[in-house]
matplotlib code that plots the C-alpha trace (Angstrom):
import matplotlib.pyplot as plt

x = [1.1, -1.4, -2.6, 0.1, 1.9, -1.4, -1.3, 2.4, 1.9, -1.3, 0.8, 3.7, 1.2, -0.3, 2.6, 4.0, 0.5, 0.8, 4.3, 3.9, 1.2, 3.4, 6.0, 3.3, 1.8, 5.5, 6.4, 3.0, 3.6, 5.5, 6.3, 7.5, 8.2, 8.8, 9.6, 8.0, 10.6, 12.3, 13.9, 15.8, 15.6, 17.0, 18.1, 16.2, 13.0, 9.6, 10.0, 6.4, 6.8, 4.9, 4.1, 2.9, 1.3, 0.5, -0.8, -0.8, -2.8, -4.7, -6.9, -5.1, -7.3, -4.4, -1.8, 1.3, 3.7, 7.2, 9.7, 13.3, 13.2, 13.2, 10.1, 6.9, 6.7, 5.8, 2.9, 3.7, 7.0, 7.1, 5.3, 3.7, 1.2, -1.5, -5.1, -4.8, -7.7, -7.0, -8.4, -6.2, -4.1, -5.4, -2.1, -3.1, -0.6, -0.3, 1.3, 3.4, 4.8, 8.1, 10.9, 13.6, 16.2, 14.2, 14.7, 18.1, 18.3, 17.3, 13.6, 11.5, 8.2, 6.1, 2.8, 0.8, -2.3, -4.1, -0.4, 1.3, 4.5, 3.3, 5.8, 8.9, 11.5, 14.2, 13.5, 16.5, 16.4, 19.2, 20.8, 20.6, 23.0, 24.9, 24.7, 21.7, 19.7, 18.4, 15.8, 15.3, 12.2, 13.4, 13.0, 16.3, 17.8, 20.8, 19.1, 20.7, 23.7, 25.9, 24.4, 25.8, 29.5, 31.4, 31.2, 35.1, 33.6, 29.8, 29.6, 27.7, 30.4, 28.3, 28.0, 25.0, 24.1, 21.3, 19.0, 16.7, 13.1, 10.0, 6.6, 5.1, 7.8, 6.1, 4.4, 0.1, 1.6, 3.5, 5.4, 7.1, 9.4, 11.3, 13.6, 14.5, 16.1, 15.3, 12.9, 14.0, 11.7, 12.0, 9.2, 8.7, 7.0, 4.0, 1.6, 2.8, 2.7, -1.8, -3.1, -2.7, 0.8, 1.2, -0.7, 2.0, 4.4, 3.2, 2.1, 5.8, 6.8, 5.4, 6.7, 10.1, 10.8, 12.5, 11.5, 13.3, 11.1, 13.1, 11.3, 12.2, 10.3, 6.8, 7.1, 3.7, 2.5, 4.1, 5.0, 1.5, -0.2, 2.5, 1.0, -0.4, 3.3, 5.1, 2.4, 4.1, 2.7, 2.8, 3.5, 6.5, 9.1, 12.4, 16.4, 18.7, 22.6, 24.2, 26.6, 24.3, 22.3, 24.6, 27.0, 25.1, 26.2, 28.9, 31.4, 35.0, 34.2, 33.5, 30.1, 29.2, 29.0, 25.6, 22.0, 19.6, 16.3, 14.0, 10.4, 9.9, 11.9, 11.0, 12.0, 15.7, 17.1, 16.3, 13.6, 12.6, 9.5, 9.0, 6.1, 5.7, 9.2, 10.6, 10.9, 10.3, 12.7, 11.8, 14.4, 13.9, 15.1, 15.9, 18.7, 19.0, 19.7, 22.9, 25.2, 24.7, 23.8, 27.8, 29.3, 32.6, 31.2, 28.2, 28.8, 30.0, 27.5, 24.9, 26.4, 25.9, 22.3, 21.9, 22.9, 21.9, 18.2, 18.2, 18.1, 21.2, 19.4, 16.7, 18.6, 21.0, 18.0, 15.8, 15.5, 16.5, 13.6, 14.3, 11.5, 11.3, 9.7, 11.6, 11.6, 7.8, 7.4, 9.3, 7.7, 3.8, 5.1, 4.8, 1.0, -0.8, -2.2, -0.9, 2.3, 3.9, 2.1, 4.5, 7.1, 6.1, 2.7, 4.8, 6.7, 3.6, 1.9, 5.0, 5.7, 2.4, 2.5, 5.1, 4.5, 1.2, 2.1, 5.3, 5.5, 2.2, 0.9, 3.2, 3.1, -0.8, -1.2, 1.5, -0.4, -4.2, -2.4, -3.6, -0.3, -1.7, -4.0, -0.8, -1.6, -4.8, -3.8, -0.7, -2.3, -5.6, -3.2, -1.5, -4.7, -5.5, -2.5, -2.7, -6.7, -4.8, -2.8, -5.1, -7.7, -5.8, -3.0, -4.8, -6.6, -2.8, -1.7, -4.4, -8.4, -9.8, -8.2, -5.9, -3.8, -0.7, -0.9, 2.5, 2.4, 4.9, 2.7, 4.4, 2.3, 3.3, 0.0, -3.8, -4.7, -1.8, 0.4, 2.8, 2.8, 4.4, 3.0, 3.8, 0.8, 1.2, -2.3, -2.6, -6.1, -7.2, -8.7, -8.3, -6.1, -6.8, -8.4, -7.9, -6.6, -8.3, -5.8, -6.8, -6.5, -4.0, -1.2, 0.8, 0.7, 2.9, 1.9, 5.1, 6.4, 9.3, 11.6, 15.1, 17.1, 14.9, 11.1, 9.9, 7.2, 4.3, 0.1, -1.9, -2.9, -5.6, -3.3, -5.0, -6.4, -7.1, -4.4, -5.2, -3.1, -4.0, -3.1, -1.9, -0.3, -2.0, -1.4, 1.2, 1.2, 1.5, 2.3, 1.9, 4.2, 2.6, 3.4, 1.5, -0.1, -3.2, -5.4, -7.5, -6.0, -5.0, -1.8, -0.5, -0.4, 3.0, 4.6, 7.6, 11.3, 14.4, 15.0, 18.7, 18.5, 14.8, 12.4, 9.1, 6.0, 2.6, 1.3, -2.3, -3.5, -5.8, -5.2, -8.0, -6.0, -5.6, -2.8, -1.5, 2.3, 3.7, 6.8, 8.9, 12.2, 15.0, 18.1, 18.8, 16.6, 12.8, 10.4, 7.9, 4.3, 2.2, -1.4, -2.8, -6.3, -7.8, -8.3, -6.0, -4.2, -0.4, 1.8, 5.8, 8.5, 11.3, 15.1, 17.0, 20.9, 24.0, 25.8, 23.3, 24.1, 21.9, 18.5, 20.8, 23.6, 21.1, 19.8, 20.9, 17.7, 17.8, 17.1, 13.3, 10.6, 9.7, 13.0, 13.0, 9.7, 10.6, 14.2, 11.6, 9.3, 12.6, 13.9, 10.8, 10.5, 14.5, 15.6, 15.1, 17.5, 19.9, 18.3, 14.7, 12.4, 9.5, 6.5, 6.1, 2.7, 2.0, -1.6, -3.6, -6.1, -7.2, -5.8, -7.0, -4.8, -4.9, -7.7, -8.5, -11.3, -12.6, -14.0, -11.1, -9.1, -7.5, -4.5, -2.7, 1.0, 1.1, 3.6, 2.7, 5.7, 5.5, 8.4, 8.8, 10.1, 11.6, 9.9, 12.5, 12.7, 11.0, 14.5, 14.1, 16.9, 16.5, 18.1, 19.0, 19.8, 22.7, 22.5, 20.1, 23.0, 25.5, 29.1, 30.8, 34.4, 36.2, 39.8, 41.8, 45.1, 46.8, 45.5, 41.4, 38.5, 34.5, 32.0, 28.7, 28.9, 28.6, 31.4, 35.3, 38.2, 41.4, 45.0, 48.0, 46.9, 44.0, 40.3, 38.7, 34.9, 33.0, 30.6, 28.0, 26.5, 26.0, 22.6, 20.3, 18.2, 20.0, 21.9, 24.4, 25.2, 26.2, 28.1, 28.4, 30.1, 30.1, 33.7, 33.9, 32.6, 34.3, 34.9, 36.8, 39.4, 41.9, 42.5, 44.4, 41.2, 41.7, 39.2, 40.5, 40.1, 39.6, 40.7, 43.9, 44.4, 45.5, 44.7, 43.8, 43.3, 40.8, 41.2, 41.3, 37.8, 35.9, 33.5, 34.2, 31.7, 32.5, 30.4, 32.0, 34.8, 31.9, 32.3, 35.9, 35.8, 34.0, 35.1, 34.1, 31.6, 30.0, 31.5, 33.0, 36.8, 37.1, 40.5, 40.9, 44.6, 45.8, 49.7, 49.5, 49.5, 46.7, 43.1, 40.1, 36.7, 36.1, 32.1, 30.9, 31.1, 27.1, 26.7, 24.3, 23.8, 21.7, 20.7, 18.2, 15.6, 16.7, 13.7]
y = [121.1, 118.8, 117.1, 116.7, 115.0, 112.9, 111.6, 110.7, 108.4, 106.8, 106.1, 104.8, 102.7, 101.3, 100.5, 98.6, 97.1, 95.8, 94.5, 92.9, 90.5, 88.6, 88.3, 87.1, 84.2, 83.8, 82.9, 80.1, 78.6, 75.4, 74.4, 71.0, 69.5, 65.8, 63.4, 59.6, 57.1, 58.6, 61.4, 59.4, 61.8, 61.8, 64.5, 63.2, 62.4, 64.9, 65.1, 65.4, 68.0, 67.6, 70.9, 70.3, 73.7, 73.4, 76.7, 76.9, 80.2, 81.3, 80.6, 80.9, 81.9, 82.5, 80.7, 78.4, 79.5, 78.4, 81.6, 82.1, 84.7, 84.7, 87.0, 87.3, 91.4, 91.9, 90.0, 89.6, 87.5, 84.2, 82.3, 78.5, 78.7, 76.7, 78.0, 76.7, 77.3, 76.2, 76.3, 77.0, 74.1, 72.1, 70.5, 70.2, 69.1, 70.4, 68.7, 70.5, 68.4, 69.3, 68.2, 67.9, 70.0, 73.2, 72.3, 72.3, 76.4, 78.1, 78.4, 79.1, 78.1, 81.3, 81.0, 84.1, 86.0, 89.1, 89.8, 88.9, 86.6, 85.3, 82.8, 81.8, 79.0, 77.9, 74.8, 72.0, 69.3, 66.0, 66.7, 64.0, 61.1, 59.9, 56.5, 54.1, 53.7, 50.5, 50.7, 47.6, 46.5, 44.3, 43.8, 43.2, 45.7, 44.1, 42.3, 42.9, 44.3, 43.0, 45.3, 48.0, 49.1, 51.7, 52.8, 50.4, 47.5, 48.2, 47.2, 50.3, 52.4, 54.3, 53.6, 51.7, 52.6, 50.8, 52.5, 50.8, 50.9, 50.4, 49.6, 52.9, 54.5, 53.3, 55.9, 54.5, 56.6, 54.7, 57.9, 58.7, 55.3, 57.0, 57.9, 54.4, 52.2, 48.8, 48.1, 45.1, 43.7, 40.5, 37.9, 38.7, 41.9, 40.8, 41.3, 45.0, 46.3, 47.2, 47.0, 50.8, 50.3, 47.0, 48.3, 51.5, 49.0, 46.7, 49.8, 51.2, 48.0, 48.8, 52.3, 50.7, 49.8, 46.4, 44.8, 41.8, 39.8, 37.4, 34.5, 31.7, 28.2, 29.4, 33.3, 32.8, 36.3, 38.5, 35.9, 34.9, 39.0, 39.2, 35.9, 38.6, 38.8, 36.0, 33.0, 30.7, 27.4, 27.5, 25.1, 23.3, 24.3, 22.3, 22.2, 22.4, 21.8, 24.8, 24.1, 23.1, 26.0, 28.2, 26.7, 29.5, 32.2, 31.5, 30.9, 30.0, 30.8, 28.1, 27.7, 27.2, 23.8, 22.3, 22.8, 26.0, 26.3, 26.9, 28.6, 26.3, 23.1, 23.0, 26.8, 27.6, 30.1, 32.6, 33.8, 37.2, 37.9, 41.4, 43.6, 46.9, 48.3, 46.9, 43.7, 41.5, 39.6, 36.6, 35.2, 31.9, 32.1, 33.6, 36.3, 36.7, 32.8, 30.9, 29.2, 32.4, 35.5, 35.9, 34.1, 36.4, 36.2, 37.4, 40.5, 39.1, 36.2, 39.2, 40.9, 38.1, 37.6, 41.0, 41.0, 37.0, 37.9, 40.8, 43.5, 45.1, 45.9, 47.3, 49.6, 50.9, 51.4, 53.4, 56.9, 60.1, 62.2, 66.4, 66.4, 69.7, 69.1, 71.9, 70.4, 70.5, 73.5, 75.6, 73.4, 74.6, 78.5, 78.2, 78.2, 77.7, 81.4, 83.5, 85.5, 88.7, 91.6, 92.2, 94.5, 96.8, 97.4, 99.0, 101.6, 102.6, 103.1, 104.8, 106.5, 108.0, 109.3, 111.2, 113.2, 113.6, 115.4, 116.6, 118.6, 118.1, 119.7, 122.3, 124.1, 124.0, 125.0, 127.4, 128.7, 129.0, 131.0, 128.0, 126.3, 125.7, 123.3, 121.2, 120.3, 118.5, 117.4, 115.1, 113.1, 112.9, 111.5, 109.3, 108.0, 107.6, 105.5, 103.2, 102.7, 102.0, 99.8, 97.9, 97.1, 96.7, 94.9, 92.5, 90.7, 90.3, 88.3, 85.7, 86.3, 84.3, 83.0, 79.7, 76.9, 74.4, 70.9, 68.6, 65.5, 62.5, 59.0, 55.8, 52.4, 49.8, 48.1, 48.4, 49.0, 51.6, 54.3, 57.0, 60.1, 63.8, 66.7, 70.6, 73.3, 77.0, 79.3, 82.8, 84.5, 87.3, 89.9, 87.8, 88.4, 84.9, 81.7, 78.3, 75.1, 71.7, 68.6, 64.9, 62.8, 60.8, 63.6, 65.2, 69.0, 72.5, 75.9, 77.5, 81.1, 81.8, 83.1, 84.7, 82.2, 79.1, 78.3, 78.5, 77.4, 79.9, 80.4, 78.5, 74.5, 73.0, 70.1, 67.6, 68.8, 72.5, 75.2, 78.8, 81.7, 85.4, 88.9, 88.4, 90.9, 91.4, 88.6, 87.4, 83.6, 81.2, 77.4, 74.5, 70.9, 67.2, 63.7, 60.4, 57.6, 57.3, 54.3, 52.1, 54.2, 50.6, 49.6, 48.8, 45.1, 44.7, 41.7, 42.0, 40.5, 40.8, 38.6, 38.9, 43.1, 43.3, 44.5, 42.8, 42.0, 44.1, 46.8, 47.0, 50.5, 49.5, 52.5, 55.6, 57.6, 58.4, 59.5, 61.4, 59.8, 56.9, 55.2, 52.2, 53.2, 50.7, 51.8, 55.6, 54.3, 55.4, 53.2, 55.0, 53.9, 56.9, 57.7, 54.8, 55.3, 53.3, 50.0, 50.0, 47.4, 47.8, 45.2, 46.2, 45.7, 47.8, 47.5, 48.0, 49.8, 48.6, 52.0, 55.2, 58.5, 60.1, 61.9, 65.6, 64.6, 65.0, 68.4, 71.1, 73.0, 76.6, 78.3, 79.3, 79.1, 75.7, 74.1, 75.4, 73.7, 70.3, 70.6, 70.8, 68.1, 65.9, 66.9, 65.3, 62.1, 61.1, 58.0, 54.6, 53.0, 50.0, 47.8, 48.7, 49.2, 51.7, 52.3, 56.1, 57.9, 61.4, 62.7, 66.4, 64.7, 66.4, 64.7, 66.9, 66.3, 70.4, 71.8, 75.8, 76.6, 79.7, 79.2, 78.6, 77.2, 74.1, 73.0, 69.4, 67.8, 64.4, 61.6, 58.6, 55.5, 51.7, 48.9, 46.2, 43.7, 41.8, 38.3, 35.6, 34.2, 30.7, 29.1, 30.7, 33.1, 36.7, 39.1, 42.9, 44.6, 47.3, 50.4, 48.7, 48.2, 50.5, 51.4, 52.9, 54.9, 52.7, 54.5, 56.3, 57.7, 59.9, 62.8, 62.5, 64.5, 64.1, 66.4, 63.9, 59.9, 58.9, 60.5, 60.5, 62.3, 60.2, 61.0, 59.2, 57.0, 54.4, 54.0, 51.6, 50.9, 49.1, 46.9, 46.3, 43.0, 43.1, 45.1, 42.5, 39.4, 37.1, 34.3, 35.5, 33.0, 35.4, 39.1, 41.0, 44.1, 45.3, 46.3, 45.7, 49.1, 51.5, 54.1, 51.4, 50.4, 53.2, 51.5, 48.9, 46.7, 44.3, 43.2, 41.9, 37.9, 38.0, 33.9, 34.3, 38.2, 38.7, 41.7, 39.9, 41.3, 41.2, 41.5, 44.5, 44.7, 41.7, 41.9, 40.3, 37.4, 35.9, 32.7, 29.5, 31.7, 34.9, 33.6, 33.8, 37.2, 38.8, 40.8, 39.7, 42.4, 40.4, 43.0, 42.9, 45.7, 46.8, 48.8, 51.2, 52.7, 55.1, 55.1, 58.7, 61.9, 62.6, 62.5, 60.5, 60.1, 56.9, 56.1, 54.7, 50.9, 49.3, 45.9, 43.0, 39.9, 36.7, 34.8, 33.1, 35.1, 34.0, 35.9]
z = [37.9, 40.3, 37.2, 35.4, 38.2, 38.4, 35.2, 35.5, 38.4, 36.8, 33.4, 35.7, 37.5, 34.0, 32.5, 35.8, 35.5, 32.7, 31.9, 35.8, 34.4, 31.7, 34.7, 36.8, 34.5, 33.4, 37.0, 37.1, 33.8, 33.0, 29.1, 28.7, 25.3, 24.1, 21.3, 20.3, 20.5, 23.2, 21.6, 18.7, 15.4, 12.0, 9.9, 6.8, 8.8, 10.5, 13.9, 16.1, 18.9, 22.3, 23.4, 27.0, 28.8, 32.5, 33.7, 37.8, 38.4, 35.6, 32.8, 29.0, 25.8, 23.4, 21.1, 21.7, 19.1, 17.5, 16.4, 15.9, 18.1, 21.5, 21.5, 19.9, 19.4, 15.9, 15.0, 11.2, 12.1, 10.4, 13.1, 13.8, 15.3, 17.4, 19.2, 23.0, 25.9, 29.0, 32.6, 35.7, 37.3, 34.2, 31.4, 28.3, 24.9, 21.4, 18.9, 15.7, 12.9, 11.5, 9.0, 11.4, 9.2, 10.0, 13.8, 13.8, 14.0, 17.4, 18.1, 20.9, 22.4, 23.3, 24.9, 24.1, 25.1, 23.6, 21.5, 25.2, 25.8, 28.9, 28.9, 27.0, 26.3, 24.0, 22.1, 23.2, 21.1, 20.3, 17.4, 15.0, 15.4, 12.1, 10.6, 11.2, 14.0, 15.3, 18.1, 20.1, 22.1, 24.9, 28.4, 29.7, 27.7, 26.2, 23.0, 19.7, 21.2, 18.7, 15.9, 16.8, 14.8, 13.9, 10.3, 9.8, 10.5, 8.7, 5.1, 4.8, 5.7, 8.4, 12.2, 13.2, 17.0, 19.2, 21.5, 23.7, 23.6, 25.8, 24.5, 25.4, 23.5, 20.6, 18.3, 16.7, 13.7, 10.7, 9.8, 13.1, 12.6, 9.9, 12.6, 12.9, 10.1, 11.9, 14.4, 16.1, 19.3, 21.4, 21.0, 25.0, 24.3, 22.7, 25.2, 25.9, 22.5, 21.6, 18.1, 17.1, 17.5, 15.9, 12.7, 12.1, 12.8, 10.0, 7.5, 8.2, 7.0, 3.7, 3.5, 3.6, 7.3, 8.2, 11.5, 13.1, 15.5, 17.8, 19.4, 21.0, 22.2, 22.8, 22.8, 19.9, 21.2, 18.5, 15.9, 15.2, 15.2, 12.1, 10.5, 7.7, 6.7, 7.3, 8.7, 10.9, 12.6, 16.2, 18.2, 16.6, 19.2, 19.8, 18.7, 16.5, 16.3, 15.7, 13.5, 10.6, 11.4, 11.1, 7.9, 5.2, 7.3, 9.7, 6.9, 8.1, 12.0, 14.2, 15.3, 19.3, 20.7, 21.4, 20.1, 20.2, 20.9, 18.4, 18.0, 14.9, 13.9, 10.7, 9.9, 9.4, 12.0, 9.7, 7.2, 5.9, 3.4, 1.6, 2.3, 0.4, 0.0, 3.3, 4.6, 7.7, 9.1, 12.1, 13.9, 15.2, 18.1, 21.4, 20.6, 24.5, 24.9, 25.1, 23.8, 20.7, 22.7, 23.7, 20.7, 19.8, 15.8, 16.5, 14.0, 11.2, 11.4, 11.6, 8.9, 6.3, 7.8, 6.8, 3.1, 2.6, 3.8, 1.8, 4.5, 3.7, -0.2, 1.3, 3.5, 0.8, -1.4, 0.3, -1.5, 0.2, 0.0, 0.6, 3.3, 2.8, -0.8, -2.4, -5.7, -5.2, -3.8, -6.7, -9.8, -7.5, -7.7, -11.5, -12.0, -15.1, -16.2, -13.6, -15.2, -14.1, -16.5, -19.5, -19.3, -21.7, -19.3, -16.6, -19.1, -20.8, -17.7, -15.5, -18.6, -19.0, -16.0, -16.0, -19.4, -17.7, -14.9, -15.4, -18.4, -19.8, -15.8, -16.1, -19.4, -19.6, -16.0, -16.2, -19.9, -17.9, -15.0, -12.4, -11.3, -8.2, -9.0, -9.3, -6.0, -7.0, -10.6, -8.9, -6.5, -8.5, -11.7, -8.8, -7.5, -11.3, -11.7, -8.7, -9.5, -13.1, -12.4, -10.2, -13.1, -15.5, -13.8, -11.7, -14.5, -16.4, -13.1, -11.8, -12.2, -9.3, -6.7, -7.7, -6.5, -8.2, -6.5, -7.4, -5.9, -6.0, -5.2, -5.1, -5.1, -2.8, -3.8, -4.8, -1.0, -0.7, -1.9, 0.0, -1.2, -0.8, -1.8, -2.3, -3.1, -4.0, -3.1, -4.4, -3.2, -5.1, -2.3, 0.4, 3.6, 4.9, 4.3, 5.4, 3.6, 4.4, 5.2, 4.2, 7.1, 6.0, 5.6, 7.6, 6.4, 7.5, 6.0, 5.0, 3.8, 1.7, 4.2, 3.1, 3.3, 3.0, 4.2, 7.2, 8.9, 9.2, 10.1, 12.3, 13.1, 14.5, 14.9, 13.1, 9.4, 9.3, 8.0, 8.3, 6.9, 8.4, 7.6, 4.0, 2.0, -1.3, -4.1, -1.6, -2.8, 0.0, 0.0, 2.3, 2.0, 3.4, 3.4, 4.2, 2.6, 0.3, 0.4, -2.6, -5.3, -7.0, -8.8, -12.3, -13.4, -14.6, -16.1, -18.4, -18.6, -20.7, -23.8, -25.2, -25.6, -25.9, -23.0, -24.1, -22.2, -20.9, -18.6, -17.5, -15.4, -12.4, -10.8, -10.4, -12.8, -16.5, -17.7, -19.9, -20.4, -19.5, -20.0, -18.2, -16.6, -17.0, -15.2, -17.3, -20.2, -20.9, -22.8, -23.4, -23.6, -24.2, -22.8, -20.9, -19.4, -16.7, -17.0, -20.4, -21.3, -23.6, -25.2, -24.3, -26.7, -27.0, -27.2, -24.1, -25.2, -23.4, -23.2, -22.4, -21.6, -18.6, -19.3, -18.3, -20.4, -23.3, -22.9, -25.5, -25.9, -25.3, -21.5, -21.3, -19.1, -20.2, -20.6, -16.4, -16.0, -17.7, -15.5, -12.4, -13.6, -14.2, -10.7, -9.4, -11.3, -10.4, -10.6, -9.2, -6.9, -6.8, -9.4, -9.5, -13.0, -12.1, -14.4, -14.1, -15.3, -15.4, -14.4, -14.3, -12.8, -9.5, -6.4, -3.7, -0.6, -0.1, -0.6, -0.7, 1.2, -1.0, -4.3, -6.7, -9.7, -8.9, -10.8, -10.5, -11.5, -10.5, -10.7, -10.0, -10.0, -8.7, -8.4, -11.1, -10.5, -13.8, -14.1, -15.4, -19.1, -19.6, -18.5, -15.2, -14.8, -14.6, -16.5, -15.0, -18.2, -18.2, -16.1, -13.8, -11.4, -10.2, -11.1, -8.8, -8.9, -6.0, -7.0, -9.3, -10.0, -12.9, -14.8, -14.1, -14.0, -14.6, -14.7, -14.0, -12.6, -16.2, -18.5, -17.2, -19.1, -18.2, -19.3, -17.5, -15.0, -14.0, -12.9, -11.2, -10.8, -8.8, -10.3, -7.5, -8.2, -4.7, -4.7, -5.9, -4.8, -7.3, -7.1, -10.0, -12.8, -15.7, -15.8, -19.4, -19.7, -23.2, -23.6, -27.5, -27.7, -29.2, -26.6, -24.3, -27.0, -26.4, -22.4, -21.2, -19.4, -16.0, -13.7, -10.1, -9.3, -6.0, -5.5, -6.8, -5.3, -9.4, -11.6, -14.9, -18.7, -20.7, -24.3, -26.7, -28.5, -26.5, -24.1, -21.0, -19.9, -16.8, -16.2, -14.0, -12.6, -12.0, -8.2, -7.5, -9.4, -6.6, -3.7, -0.4, -0.9, -3.9, -6.3, -9.3, -9.6, -12.8, -13.8, -16.7, -17.2, -20.3, -20.8, -22.6, -21.8, -24.1, -22.2, -23.6, -23.0, -20.7, -20.0, -17.3, -17.6, -17.4, -16.9, -17.4, -14.9, -15.0, -12.5, -10.2, -7.3, -4.0, -2.5]

ax = plt.figure().add_subplot(projection="3d")
ax.plot(x, y, z, "-o")
ax.set_aspect("equal")
plt.show()
């Protein structure tokens, strides 16, 4: 009995010892989580978690893990990990880059060592704000306060909040600025922003960001550091009469009396310059200087400035991307040459097993008087079946390690492109492997969770992703985004002549394309295959009434149709009056590369925004379908299964023609209301100046020239109303329209 009590005591002692060790570490370890930009986050952006670990009394050699569960008891659960080595009394910071939408769930930070949890804390992050966010860098903290508005005051119907930042909060990587919509900087802060931060800000502008720089007399620092985007001569300080300087933007609001000191007296108060997909707006005075700083009409003034200088257009046309890149991931699962074995093979193998083991073995062994042999034959047959499934089934699924990468590359200029990518990896006879990521790409390893994709794997925080303890023939995935350098650009010179698109395109990128086309609104102008350095002429008809691509698909459901639909989801549509040249290539773009011998497949969409050139007379024509016609108001009996075709019974539908979403000084607007689809309806347009609806004669086009400016609403749009007085439902296509004008910027 004595030895039994000693055994119980020993087990209890060791159990308490091992249970007490994590508790001891728990009490002597600190976890702190930080976010860039002072904690500003957006739902549609990625975020960098900075996890700082401090160990007071013990050395640590283990992992820092992000987990959905409070305790990491199951090592096979979906954890995202980084290795950590830390000496006693020291601190280290590890970074995790993740889409913000993932982090909206409950997450925990664990520090583990040898399978034990040393420290665990719940991750507490600020919830993303609605609307737009303007980050302001100014020493006083009160600059640009007038930009903060609620949704009803905003022309984009979204609240705008202003968040104060200090220069040390600014990241040195461009993608982190995606949590902002606008970055506004005071010229006084020039010396406090370092070169790495400034380079990131400039790259962010090219990627679609908006930067506002305010500088008064003598505030040269930052102005000259942005000279590669907008060169402005220094040493030209002076003052200008406010009434004259604000005439273009103040409308009917009386300007403050007196003069205003300016950085350069030869320039207007506001000067914008496009750079890539973004815009740099120079404000030629100090926004904290009186008498303008406290002017009661600053809000409408700045709304007009943002519209006229193209900032609102850039913000509205910013294309939303699913930061989880689900469309890329879903297509990447369709790995070429990888397929599930035909069902007939499963039927043959299982049927053969049942027939051999059950009736055949029974009757044969019974006749031979050796029924006890069944104890060896049945497991032996099961082993043979397993070997057969492995030997025959494996080559039917895949013969070697394989990957399939789907990438969308948006060319900004010949030096810079932004990219999203998703890859599926499938290893044969491997329970783990590594993936090398290109330095300019931010990536995260993923697994298919119960409801959505979840981060799972090991990262070193820079270029290495690792997958370990993988079940047999289990595909794993990763997503990434970032920039590519020096891939070239398309050279495009096209314009509209009447109803035709004419010009030429030349491929100056590093890729050849199996397929290419120009996208003009909902229409595609086929170009065909386009080799490196090849030039082709364009001469194609532009239709005035055109349904979207997905309205014309009448193919029977099939795997190939589903693949095409996935590809179309990735190609998508351009936003707000943009023409795009799109090329499809299967050439290697190895942004995330499996570090095992493998067969790599690629499908890449390369697109570039194209600016339509003016005609010989100097006018630019934006053809039908390029600008949006949106539902403004509807009453009575109506229905729509898409945004382009409506069923209207007794009632009316009013469309808002978005003539404001362009950089043209409009001279002419044309709506093809003579088309037979519109003839059954009573059609009217709203004449803003008179405040009345004016009827469009049946069977005629609506052409506005001299009356155009008087017809446009305060938001620079045109309202067009269709009415049906009968009970019968009639089909009403969305009214596409064409505008002509002179480019403002």
